[in-house]
C-alpha positions, 0 to 999 in steps of 0.5 A, spaced: 811 332 208 805 330 211 798 333 210 794 333 216 787 336 212 789 331 206 782 325 207 785 318 205 781 315 200 778 308 201 778 303 195 773 298 197 773 295 189 778 289 191 774 286 196 767 287 193 771 282 187 773 278 192 766 277 195 764 277 188 767 271 186 766 267 194 758 269 193 758 265 186 763 260 188 757 258 194 752 258 189 755 253 184 756 249 190 751 249 195 746 245 191 751 240 191 751 239 198 747 234 201 746 233 209 744 227 211 741 226 218 740 218 220 734 217 225 733 211 229 725 211 230 723 206 235 718 200 232 711 199 235 708 194 237 702 191 231 700 187 237 698 192 242 692 195 242 689 200 245 683 200 249 677 206 250 675 205 257 668 208 258 667 214 264 663 213 269 657 218 270 654 219 277 648 225 276 645 227 283 639 231 283 635 236 286 632 230 291 638 227 292 638 221 288 643 218 285 644 214 279 651 211 277 651 209 269 642 209 269 643 205 276 640 208 282 643 209 289 641 212 296 645 217 298 645 215 304 648 208 303 652 211 297 659 210 300 657 203 301 654 201 295 658 204 291 664 201 293 662 195 291 659 196 285 666 199 284 669 192 283 666 191 276 668 198 273 675 199 271 679 203 276 682 207 271 676 210 268 674 217 268 669 219 272 664 225 272 659 227 277 654 232 275 650 234 281 644 240 281 646 246 283 641 248 289 644 241 292 649 243 299 656 242 298 657 237 303 652 231 299 656 233 293 663 232 297 661 225 300 659 222 293 666 225 291 670 221 298 667 215 296 668 216 290 676 217 291 676 211 296 673 206 292 679 208 288 678 212 282 684 218 280 680 221 275 674 225 277 672 231 274 666 235 277 660 238 273 653 242 275 647 243 272 642 250 273 
């Protein structure tokens, strides 16, 4: 008869033998496995050259003097004069507006509005202490 108090023995020796054989086979075969993925890279054009567009620097002083690339402008007539001056500039150029910290917010925003109206899209604001 069967005795319920008897504990069964688990023999894992054949399992370990099979795993070691499989490990040995994988170690021998794996250096010979070569996987190659073919990638088609796009061809670049040697004729097209990227050109760096110089940025436009606009500075507004405490006294309200506006300079665009070291050329002076009056603040009262800046919008009209800058729209004429902007025709000589590249509209893709970045514009950096530096204004004195003590200036009225409305003056800086009027300059910013004139720059946007002239067709510039990359505009950055900076402040001087």
